[in-house]
N, C-alpha and C positions, 0 to 999 in steps of 0.2 A: 506120737500123734502129730500130724502136720496141720498147721493152721491154714485156713482159707479166709478171705475177706469177702463178705457178701454185702452188696448195696441193695437195700430193700427199696423198691420203687412203688410209687402210687401216683395217681393222676392228681395234679394240683391245678392245672389251668389248660385252656385250649390255645394259648398264645404265650410266647416268652414275655410279651409286653405286660401280661397280667401277673407276673411274678415279681414281687418287690425286691427280693434278694436271692442271689445264688453265689456259690463259691466262685472265685476267679482262679485262674491257673496257679498263681502264687500261693493262694490259700490251700488249694488242693495238694500241691507239692509239699507244702509245710506239714499238712495233716498226714500225708502218706510216708513222710520220712521217718516216722516212729515205727513203721513196720519193716520186717525183714524184706529186702528187695526181691526175694524169690517167692513171696507170698502171692498165690494166684488170686485174682479179683473176678467176681461174678456179679451179674445183675440178677435180682430176684423179682419175678412178676407174679401177680395173682396170689399173694400170700404164700410164696414158696412153691406154687404149683408148676411154674415154668421158670427156666433160667436162660441166661445169655452170657456168652463170653465177652470180654472187652478186648477189642483189637484195633490197631491203628486204622484199618480200612473203614471203620465205622464212624470215625471223626470227620466232620465237615465244617470248614470255616465259612461262615456266611456273614454278610453285611446285616447288621441289626435292622436297618430300615428296609431291607429286602427280604424279610422273613417269609418263608414259604408256609402256607397253611395246607394241611392235609385233611 
């Protein structure tokens, strides 16, 4: 059996400014180092009803003070 890593998502806030703590890059790297580097990562939405892959193209670096609201 091959392991996969699923990140369960849920809505917490309408702005990043409303979130008191999130992992930083260093904490995320430290957490992920315990997994086999070949383990695929997926995002889970709607209690596992839909999924999304994690790709480099989906990351976007923004200035915290210039946060976009959708």
